[in-house]
C-alpha positions as CSV (number, residue, x, y, z in Angstrom):
1,X,-3.9,65.2,5.1
2,X,-7.0,63.2,4.2
3,X,-9.6,64.7,6.6
4,X,-10.5,68.4,6.0
5,X,-12.6,70.1,8.7
6,X,-15.0,72.2,6.8
7,X,-17.1,74.8,8.2
8,X,-20.2,76.5,6.6
9,X,-18.8,80.0,7.3
10,X,-15.2,81.3,7.4
11,X,-14.3,84.3,9.4
12,X,-13.9,87.3,7.4
13,X,-11.4,88.7,9.9
14,X,-8.1,88.6,7.9
15,X,-4.6,89.6,9.2
16,X,-0.9,89.0,8.0
17,X,0.0,86.2,10.4
18,X,3.6,86.3,11.5
19,X,3.5,83.5,13.9
20,X,1.1,80.8,15.4
21,X,0.4,79.6,18.9
22,X,0.9,75.9,19.4
23,X,-1.7,75.0,22.3
24,X,0.0,71.7,22.6
25,X,-1.2,68.8,24.9
26,X,-4.0,69.3,27.5
27,X,-1.8,68.6,30.4
28,X,-2.5,70.1,34.1
29,X,0.2,72.3,35.0
30,X,1.3,70.4,38.1
31,X,1.9,67.3,35.6
32,X,4.0,69.2,33.0
33,X,7.3,67.9,34.6
34,X,6.2,64.2,34.7
35,X,5.1,64.4,31.0
36,X,8.3,66.3,30.1
37,X,10.4,63.5,31.5
38,X,8.3,60.9,29.8
39,X,8.5,62.4,26.5
40,X,12.2,63.2,26.7
41,X,12.9,59.7,27.7
42,X,10.9,58.4,24.9
43,X,12.5,60.6,22.4
44,X,16.0,59.7,23.6
45,X,15.2,56.0,23.4
46,X,14.0,56.4,19.8
47,X,17.1,58.2,19.0
48,X,19.4,55.6,20.7
49,X,17.4,52.7,19.2
50,X,17.4,53.9,15.6
51,X,20.9,55.3,15.4
52,X,22.2,51.9,16.8
53,X,20.3,50.1,14.1
54,X,21.9,52.3,11.6
55,X,25.3,51.9,13.0
56,X,25.0,48.2,13.3
57,X,24.0,47.8,9.6
58,X,26.8,50.1,8.7
59,X,29.6,48.2,10.5
60,X,28.5,44.5,10.1
61,X,29.2,43.2,6.5
62,X,26.6,40.4,7.1
63,X,23.8,43.0,7.3
64,X,24.7,44.5,4.0
65,X,21.7,43.1,2.2
66,X,18.7,44.8,0.7
67,X,16.5,44.1,3.6
68,X,18.8,45.9,6.1
69,X,19.7,48.7,3.6
70,X,15.9,49.5,3.7
71,X,15.6,49.2,7.3
72,X,18.5,51.7,7.8
73,X,16.7,54.1,5.7
74,X,13.4,53.5,7.7
75,X,15.3,54.1,10.9
76,X,16.8,57.5,9.6
77,X,13.2,58.5,8.5
78,X,11.7,57.6,11.9
79,X,14.5,59.7,13.6
80,X,13.7,62.7,11.3
81,X,9.9,62.4,11.7
82,X,10.0,62.5,15.5
83,X,12.5,65.1,15.6
84,X,10.5,67.5,13.4
85,X,7.8,67.7,16.2
86,X,9.1,66.3,19.5
87,X,11.7,68.6,20.4
88,X,9.8,71.7,19.7
89,X,6.9,70.2,22.1
90,X,9.5,69.5,24.6
91,X,10.7,73.1,24.5
92,X,7.2,74.5,24.8
93,X,6.3,72.3,27.8
94,X,9.5,73.5,29.6
95,X,9.4,77.1,28.7
96,X,5.6,77.7,28.2
97,X,6.5,79.5,25.2
98,X,3.8,78.3,22.7
99,X,4.7,80.8,19.9
100,X,6.2,79.4,16.5
101,X,7.1,81.7,13.7
102,X,5.2,81.5,10.5
103,X,8.1,80.2,8.4
104,X,9.2,77.7,11.0
105,X,5.6,76.4,11.2
106,X,5.4,76.0,7.5
107,X,8.9,74.4,7.4
108,X,7.8,71.9,10.3
109,X,4.8,70.9,8.3
110,X,6.6,70.3,5.0
111,X,9.4,68.1,6.7
112,X,6.7,66.3,8.5
113,X,5.0,65.5,5.2
114,X,8.6,64.4,3.8
115,X,9.4,61.7,6.4
116,X,5.9,60.8,7.0
117,X,5.5,59.9,3.3
118,X,8.9,58.4,3.3
119,X,8.0,56.0,5.9
120,X,5.1,55.0,3.6
121,X,7.0,54.3,0.7
122,X,9.8,52.5,2.5
123,X,7.3,50.1,4.1
124,X,5.9,49.3,0.6
125,X,9.6,48.8,-0.8
126,X,10.4,46.5,2.1
127,X,7.3,44.4,1.4
128,X,8.4,44.0,-2.2
129,X,11.7,43.0,-1.0
130,X,10.1,40.5,1.2
131,X,8.1,39.3,-1.8
132,X,11.0,38.8,-3.9
133,X,13.1,36.9,-1.3
134,X,10.1,34.4,-0.5
135,X,8.5,34.0,-4.0
136,X,11.7,34.3,-6.3
137,X,14.3,33.0,-4.0
138,X,16.5,31.6,-7.0
139,X,16.5,35.1,-8.7
140,X,16.6,37.2,-5.5
141,X,20.2,38.2,-5.5
142,X,20.1,39.0,-9.3
143,X,17.0,41.0,-9.3
144,X,17.5,42.9,-6.1
145,X,20.9,44.3,-7.0
146,X,22.4,47.3,-5.6
147,X,21.4,49.6,-8.4
148,X,17.6,48.6,-7.9
149,X,17.7,49.3,-4.3
150,X,19.2,52.5,-4.5
151,X,16.7,53.6,-7.2
152,X,13.8,52.4,-4.9
153,X,15.0,54.4,-2.0
154,X,15.8,57.5,-4.4
155,X,12.4,57.2,-5.9
156,X,10.9,57.0,-2.3
157,X,12.8,60.4,-1.4
158,X,11.9,62.1,-4.7
159,X,7.9,61.4,-4.5
160,X,8.0,62.2,-0.8
161,X,9.6,65.5,-1.4
162,X,7.6,66.5,-4.3
163,X,4.5,65.5,-2.1
164,X,5.6,67.8,0.6
165,X,6.6,70.7,-1.7
166,X,3.2,70.5,-3.6
167,X,1.1,70.9,-0.4
168,X,3.5,73.6,1.1
169,X,3.4,75.7,-2.1
170,X,-0.4,75.6,-2.0
171,X,-0.5,76.5,1.7
172,X,1.5,79.7,1.3
173,X,-0.7,81.0,-1.3
174,X,-3.7,81.2,1.3
175,X,-4.5,84.1,3.8
176,X,-5.0,83.2,7.6
177,X,-7.6,84.6,10.0
178,X,-6.7,86.7,13.0
179,X,-7.1,83.7,15.4
180,X,-3.7,81.9,15.1
181,X,-4.0,79.5,17.9
182,X,-3.5,75.9,16.9
183,X,-5.0,73.3,18.9
184,X,-2.1,70.8,18.4
185,X,1.5,70.2,19.4
186,X,2.7,70.5,15.9
187,X,1.8,72.6,12.7
188,X,-0.6,70.1,10.9
189,X,-2.1,70.7,7.4
190,X,-5.7,70.1,8.4
191,X,-5.6,72.4,11.1
192,X,-3.9,75.3,9.0
193,X,-6.4,75.0,6.3
194,X,-9.3,75.2,8.9
195,X,-7.6,78.5,10.1
196,X,-7.4,80.1,6.7
197,X,-9.8,82.7,5.3
198,X,-9.1,81.9,1.6
199,X,-10.7,79.4,-0.6
200,X,-9.1,76.0,0.0
201,X,-10.9,74.0,-2.6
202,X,-7.9,73.4,-4.7
203,X,-6.0,72.3,-1.6
204,X,-8.9,69.9,-0.8
205,X,-8.9,68.5,-4.4
206,X,-5.1,68.0,-4.3
207,X,-5.4,66.3,-1.0
208,X,-8.1,63.9,-2.0
209,X,-6.3,63.1,-5.3
210,X,-2.7,63.2,-5.1
211,X,-2.5,62.7,-1.3
212,X,-4.7,59.9,-1.6
213,X,-3.0,58.1,-4.4
214,X,0.4,58.3,-2.7
215,X,-1.1,56.9,0.6
216,X,-3.1,54.0,-0.8
217,X,-0.7,52.9,-3.7
218,X,1.9,51.9,-1.4
219,X,-0.6,50.3,1.0
220,X,-2.0,48.6,-2.1
221,X,1.4,47.1,-3.1
222,X,2.0,46.0,0.5
223,X,-1.2,44.2,0.5
224,X,-0.5,42.4,-3.0
225,X,3.0,41.6,-1.8
226,X,1.8,39.8,1.2
227,X,-1.2,38.1,-0.7
228,X,1.3,36.6,-3.3
229,X,3.6,35.7,-0.2
230,X,0.6,33.8,1.5
231,X,-0.4,32.2,-1.8
232,X,3.4,30.9,-2.2
233,X,3.4,29.4,1.2
234,X,0.0,27.6,0.8
235,X,1.1,26.0,-2.4
236,X,3.5,24.0,-0.5
237,X,2.8,24.1,3.4
238,X,5.9,23.5,5.6
239,X,6.1,24.4,9.4
240,X,9.8,25.1,8.8
241,X,9.0,27.2,5.7
242,X,6.1,29.0,7.7
243,X,8.5,29.8,10.6
244,X,11.1,31.3,8.4
245,X,8.6,33.5,6.6
246,X,7.3,34.7,9.9
247,X,10.6,35.4,11.3
248,X,11.4,37.5,8.2
249,X,8.0,39.1,7.7
250,X,6.5,39.3,11.3
251,X,8.4,42.3,12.4
252,X,7.6,44.2,9.1
253,X,4.0,43.2,9.4
254,X,3.7,44.5,12.9
255,X,5.4,47.9,11.9
256,X,2.9,48.1,8.8
257,X,-0.1,47.7,11.3
258,X,1.3,50.0,13.7
259,X,2.1,52.8,11.2
260,X,-1.3,52.6,9.4
261,X,-3.3,52.2,12.5
262,X,-1.9,55.6,13.9
263,X,-2.3,57.3,10.4
264,X,-5.9,56.3,10.5
265,X,-6.3,57.4,13.8
266,X,-4.6,60.8,13.2
267,X,-6.4,61.5,9.7
268,X,-9.3,59.3,9.5
269,X,-11.2,58.8,12.8
270,X,-10.5,62.3,14.2
271,X,-13.6,64.4,14.7
272,X,-14.9,66.6,12.0
273,X,-14.7,69.7,14.3
274,X,-10.9,69.5,15.0
275,X,-8.2,67.4,16.7
276,X,-10.0,65.7,19.5
277,X,-8.3,63.7,22.5
278,X,-8.2,60.4,20.5
279,X,-6.6,62.3,17.6
280,X,-4.0,63.9,19.9
281,X,-3.2,60.5,21.3
282,X,-2.9,59.1,17.8
283,X,-0.7,61.8,16.8
284,X,1.6,61.1,20.0
285,X,1.7,57.4,18.9
286,X,2.6,58.2,15.3
287,X,5.3,60.9,16.1
288,X,6.9,59.5,19.2
289,X,5.7,55.9,20.1
290,X,5.8,54.2,16.7
291,X,9.4,55.6,15.8
292,X,10.7,54.5,19.4
293,X,9.2,51.1,19.1
294,X,10.4,50.1,15.5
295,X,14.1,49.3,16.7
296,X,12.8,47.0,19.4
297,X,10.3,45.4,16.9
298,X,13.0,44.7,14.2
299,X,15.7,43.6,16.6
300,X,13.9,41.4,19.4
301,X,13.1,38.5,16.9
302,X,15.8,39.2,14.4
303,X,19.0,37.0,15.0
304,X,21.2,38.9,12.7
305,X,20.6,42.0,14.4
306,X,21.1,40.5,18.0
307,X,24.4,38.8,16.6
308,X,25.6,42.1,15.2
309,X,24.8,43.7,18.5
310,X,26.9,41.2,20.5
311,X,29.9,41.6,18.2
312,X,29.7,45.2,18.6
313,X,29.4,45.0,22.4
314,X,32.3,42.8,22.4
315,X,34.4,45.0,20.4
316,X,33.6,48.0,22.8
317,X,34.5,45.8,25.8
318,X,37.8,44.6,24.3
């Protein structure tokens, strides 16, 4: 999204591309079964964990607060982000069928952008919620009313969809070269642009302006929120207050570092020639590992979630 691989010469050999070849992960044939089982287990764990988070928040009235409302949407976004890429990768690993139709490839890229961008906005919204709870505790319930929470989530969906549709529209205007092999396990915009025989200057301009703005504005709001939170704590230092802040913000901060760390690995630190080994590993972390870990991060140190889980299990057992 933010790193475009440029080449001094673009192949002149153009053709009407009807499908692409996803080369996938560089795994020795004798280890395909092991990696298939590993990724399948990770995907099912991700699905179970995030669906459980959504179910608990839905069923337990004590979790009907802004923080858990946003968390349920983050869990849904994680499920969707992982489901856009991992099932196709598993099918390709099992069947050795690497072909993906042009329309399906473009659709995959579009939805990948939607849910990747949605995660970005929801993390910023959750940071704002923590800022309001810690820095404006007396006015929290008044300010963070249901209408505002719904509007924040709806706005996140709107800008995420607009972002994805803009890049999708610009991409489908391009012509692609005869070489249709994608050295990745999903259809990534940066790879597709490198394969194009058309002028991609407009695409690059939009990526570095609109794409950069939609990335750095939420990140900036997260940083500002936590700077204000830190300043509020330091005004009246207290071990009890510090523990309370850590218990409510620690999980979110860890997810923020995990999310932006993997995004940096995918888009900023990849080699300029294409997706290298580190870039592929970062992509796996971003699409499979991070969505799988989020439910554990938010539940292991969260008393409300653990209490709701105990009540849920007791209901099932009775």
